[in-house]
Structure formats: C-alpha cells, structure tokens
N, C-alpha and C positions, 0 to 999 in steps of 0.2 A: 504493497500498499505505499509505504512510504517512498520507496522509487518511482512509484508511478506520479507522487504526486512530484518528486522532482524533475521526473521527465517533464510533464506536463510545463510546470513551472517553463523550463529550463525554454522549450518550445516556444512558449510564450514570449518570453524576454526575445526569442532569436528573429521573431516577425514582429517586435515591435509594438507587440500588443500588451495588453494589461490581461493576468489570470483573472482577474478581481470582474473585468469586462461581461466573462464569459460563466462563471462560478468562483462567487468569495466567499469564500468563510465568514463568519459574524462570530466575532471578538466582543464582549460584553466587558468594560472595562469602567473601575472608577477613575477617578482623579479630583487634583483639586488644585485651586488659583494661586499654586504655590510657583515661584522659580527654579523651585529644585528638578519642578516636574518639566521643566525645557523640552527633553529630548524628545517624549510625549506630543508634545506639541508641535513638534518640528517634522518628526516622522508622521504625523496626522494633518498637518495643514499644509506638506508640499509635497502629499501624497508616496512615501513612501511605502505605506503601509499595503492600499491598494496595488502596489505594483507589485507586491508580492501575493496578489490573492484574499487578501484579508479586507474584511467590512468590520471597524472597530469602532462600536457603539460607546460615549460617552455620559457616564453619570459625573455631574460634581457633588463633591462629599468637602465638610469644611476641615476634614481629620482623617488619615486612614482608619483609627479606631473606629469612625462611625460607618465604615462602610463593611465593617467587619460581620455582622447581622444579613447584611444583603447576599455577602459571601456564603453563611451559611444555610440562610436559603435557596442556594441555584442560582438567586435573580445577577449576580456577578459571576466572572470566568476569572478577568484578572483584575488587581485590586494596587493601589499604593501603599505603604503601611509605613509609618514611623519608627524608628529602633526606639523604643518604648517599652516602659513596664508591661503594657495591655497588649503586645504584641507574644511576648514569653507566655503570660496569662492564659490568650486566647487560647493558641497551638496548643496548654499544657490542657486545656477544658475540649479541647477536642475540633476543633475548627477545622476543617477540610484543607487548608495551604499550607506550600512551600517558597519561601522566596527562593527566586531565580534572579533578579537583575538590580543591580545598585539603581540607588533613585538621587543621588545627591551625596557627597561628604566634605568635610572640614578638612581641607588638602589644603595644607602648607602656602599660604598665596591666593585662598579662595575661601575664606572663612565666609559662613553663610549667617551665623546668629554670632551675637554682642554682645556686650555689656554694659549695661549705662548706670552709669550713676545720676543723681539729683545736680543740679549747680550748685545751691547749697553743700553738699560733700564733695564738691569739684572745689568748691571754691575754699572749703575744709582742709584739702589733700589729699584727698582721692582721686588721684588723679593717673596710677594702671594698674593692671595685674599686681604688682607687688605692695600696692595699697590697701591691698581687700578685706584686713585683718580689720580696717578698721570701722569695717561692718559688723562688729559686731552686736546685738543687740536690734540692730536695723533690719526695716521691712523690705522684704525684695519681690517684686512680683515675677511670677509664671503663669503660662496659659492653663497650666495640669500636671498636677498631682502625676511626679512617674513620665514627665516627657523628659523631650532632648533638652527641650529650655533648664529644666526644674536639675537632667543629669549636669550639663553646662554650669550651672550658676553652683550647685554645687562640688564640684570639682576644684570652682576656683577659691572657693572656703577654706576645702581642707589643703588647698599647698599654702593659702596664707594658713594655716593650723587650728584652725575655725568645726567647730561639729556641726554639721550641715542640717540635722534632725533638731540640735539644740539651741544653740547660740546666734541663731539667727529668727525671726519673724514669716512665716510665710504669706505670701497673698497670691492665691490661684482662682482660675475658673474664671475669668479675666480674659476679655477677646485683645491683642495685641494692644489692636489702634486705641484701646481704651487705656491700657499701662504705661504709652509713653505719655500719654496725654496726663495722668496721673504723677509721674515722676515733676512736670513744670506745675501739679496744685499741691508738691511736695505732700502727696499724698502716699506717696511711694517713696523708697531711699535708694533703689538699684532694680535693674528689671535684665533679665535676660530674650532676647528679643530675636527674630527673624530679620537679616543685615537691614532692606528697606525701612523695617519700622523703627530700629537705632540712629539709624541715617536722618528720617526726618526727624526724631526728638532733639538731636544736634543741632540739625538747622534751625529748627522753631528754637531754638535754647530753652530747649525741657531739660536736657540733660545729656552731658557729653558722651561718649564709649570710651571707658576704656582698657576695653582687651577683645580683642573680637575672638570667636571660636577656636581656632585654628593656633591660636596663643595660648590658648585654657588648657585646649585637650587636642591634640593634634590628630590629624588624620584618623578623626573618628566619626563615625557612619551616621548620617541624617536621616533618609528617609530607604525606603526599597520598595522594589515589585516584588507581591507574590499572586500566586496560582492559584485554584483550585484546584486538589489530588486529582478528582475523578478526571477534569476537564481534561488535564496533561495527560491523564492516562489513554483519555479516548482520541485527542487535538494531539498530539504531541507533536507535529510537524508545524502545525500552524503556529504551535507557540516558539516553536525554534524560529519561523519565520516571521514573526510580531519583534522577537529579539534581534532577529538581521537587521530589519527597519531601525529598531533601536538603538544599535549601537552605531548604527552609520550615521543616524541626527546627533547624537552623545559625541560624536567628534567633530560636527557642525558647531554644537552648544558649548564645547571647549573653546574652540576658536571665536569664537563669538566673544565669550568670557576676557579672552586675551587681548581681540582689538575689536571691539564692536562695530567702529565708524567705517571695518573692512566689509561688516557683514549688516547689512544695515536689512536685508529681507526677514535673518534671524531677528534681531532687534526688534522688527515690528512683529514677527508672531508673538513672542513672548509679551511685547507690549499689548497687543491685543486679547492675552487668554490667561493673564496673571494680573493680580493686584494692583501691580503697575500701573498698571494704563497708559503711560506715557513710555513714546520711546526715549524719551531725554532721559526720563528717570532712571527707564532699565539701562542706559549708558551709564550714571550717574555714579553707580554701584559697583558697574564691575569693577575688575575682575570677581567683587563679590557674590557671586551668584549659586557659590557653591559648587563642585567638582564630580564630573560623573567617568567614575571607571570606564575607559574606551576599551576594556574588555568585557564588560560590564558586570565579573566580576564584586559581588557588594564585601567589605570588609568584614570578616567571617569574627576572626580576635576581636574586633572591636563591639560588635555586637556581643561575643559572650561574656565578655567582659562588663556590658552594662548590667547584663543579667544577674553577672556574681554581686556586682554593685545594688541593685534592687532587691536582693535578697543578703545581704551581707549583714556588715558590722551595725552601717547608720539606719537602715530600712530595711523592711520585709513585707516587699509590697510584691514578690511572688512569691507565691507560697510552693510551688512545686517547679524546680526545672526541667527544662527540654534539652535533647542531648542537639550536638551539631546536626546530626544525620534526621529527625526530627523537623531541624527545622528551613534545612536549605537543601536548594539540588540545582549544585553548580554545572552542571553537566549541558543543562540549555544555554547558556554563557556561552560556555565550550564550542559546543556544537556551532552555536549561531557564528562565532567567530570566528573558526575553519569555514563555514559555508561562505560566507560573508568574502575573504579573500579567494577563494576559489571560484566563485559562481561570478562575482562582483557583477551581481545587477543593476547597482549603480552607477558601475562604470569605474575609473581612477579615482 
C-alpha cells in the first residue's frame, strides 16, 4: 500500500500535477495563533500539503491542552501540544496520542519566551538574570500552572537560589496580554511571556525584558506536534507526507527568522495567521520566533527533564511518569527527512 502511494505521488509530480487534485487525504488538525506554529501555516498557505496529496482541515485552539479532548474523541488527527505538565498527564491517563515533531524551541539566539519585570523593580536594580534573587516574596504572573512559562520562570528563580514553590507569589490563569498590562499597573512584579508580549510590555514602558528563554534554559522545548495513535497506524504514509511538507516549511521559517526582509512572503503568512497581525511586528521581533528543528526531531531530553521537574523536588504536578517510548515516535520525522531528500517534491 505504501509503495503504491509513493508511486502515485511520484507519477503525479512527474506530470506536474497535484495528487491532491485527484484523491486528497483529509487530515484534521488543531493549531493556535502562535508564531511557534509558523511552519504549519507556511506549509498550508504555500500549498505544500496539497502538493503531497493532503487536504488539511484546521481548527483553532488557544492552547494545545484544550485540543486533547477533541483528540481523545476522534475529532482531530494531529494537534500541537505545549511541553507542559498537562502533556505528561494526558498520556499517562491514556490519551491516544504520540509526539512526532518539534514545533519550536528556545534555541540560543531564537528565544520565544522572556521574563519581564515592572518598571519599579527595574529602577530598584532588577535588570538581568543575575538580579532575579531580588524577586523573593514578589508576585510573578504566568499563564497556567505547569505551563512552559511557569517552567521558565521557575528555572530563573532556582538559578538565583530561590525555591519557586515557596519564595514567590504566583499569579496564574491570566491571559498573557492582560499580564503585560498588569506589570504597568503594578499588579505584578514579574512575568514570563511569549516574546511578542514581552516586547509590547517593554515598548509601552510597562516593564522591561530582563532575560530571554535561551538565557534561562537554553535549547528548551516549547511545543510539539502529536498524532492520534490509531490514525498513525492506519495512515502512516499520510502522516509522513504531512511531516515532509512541514520540514520544508521549517527551513523557510528559520531562514526568514534570520533575515525577514529577504522573505516578505513568509512574513505575510505569519502576520496573517498569528496574534501579531502586522508584518512590521513580525519583523520587529525576529529572530525571536523560536527555532524549529529542521530534521523535525523534538528535543526529547529537554521534555523528559520537564517531566522530572514537575514530579520532583518543588512540584508534584505529574502523578505518573510516562516513558520515552510512550511519549514519542521519532521514526516519522526520520522517514520524512529521508524522503524529502530523496524525492525532492519541492525542488532544490
């Protein structure tokens, strides 16, 4: 079956036609308006999925954790998942999903997350990661318990010799746009935000950025792409082709992050599909869009270290640990990369 599909794909490409025009396979996906998902939007909007015979239906979610019920019920086939305590708990409780691709990480020089402090604290001397010890007893805002932002802020506190569970007051479950404004109103002393919100806060004089995610926890996973196990078992070739289109787009995403003015088409796609909305804002925060691994492989060690943290000394947010084998299927990214290099469906 796989051989037949590949031959059909090769024949379609040789004829200069799209396999999708004849017999597109539908993949129901979840995504959110975040720039870390840029490769997905590039692949979709530039027609890469269609060229490989896929019809990608997208449903928007504000957070990957919110898509899990739809994955469990069978309404979705592929989703984005943030590297958070909820990911481990979902799999441990039997969520029928497995992580297959990187969807953005805090590679050095490409930080997607930042720590801001209020103007008052900055004036009092909290200006860099070295000053985080002065946050003892202060109010720190993060979007959710066990989130990637919570993890980043906790790592910064630990580096400063503080206990994140005891030495600060956490303010949680507040949308990030509201948290940046709370800094300016002295309702928060510090936050950990997506780069664009930290950038807005600093530009509006609500509170400066004092550290970026790649300084706090270098090469840390931000988000992943996961697939339903039963869908993968029945439609492996379609999932591999999905990954092929995604990897092509990841290269273009990373190239545009380095030189956005040279890639106006990519900037437009990211502005249209993310909360940034305007091309000039997309360019203003480059290269801090996150980095997407061009081999597609998620940072397994980073993710497993997060699980240890959320079930360790400071927090017990993960009741039952999952194994690497339960959480990942790296064969999809590896096969997609090999086929992309061999078949070259998008040219050189």
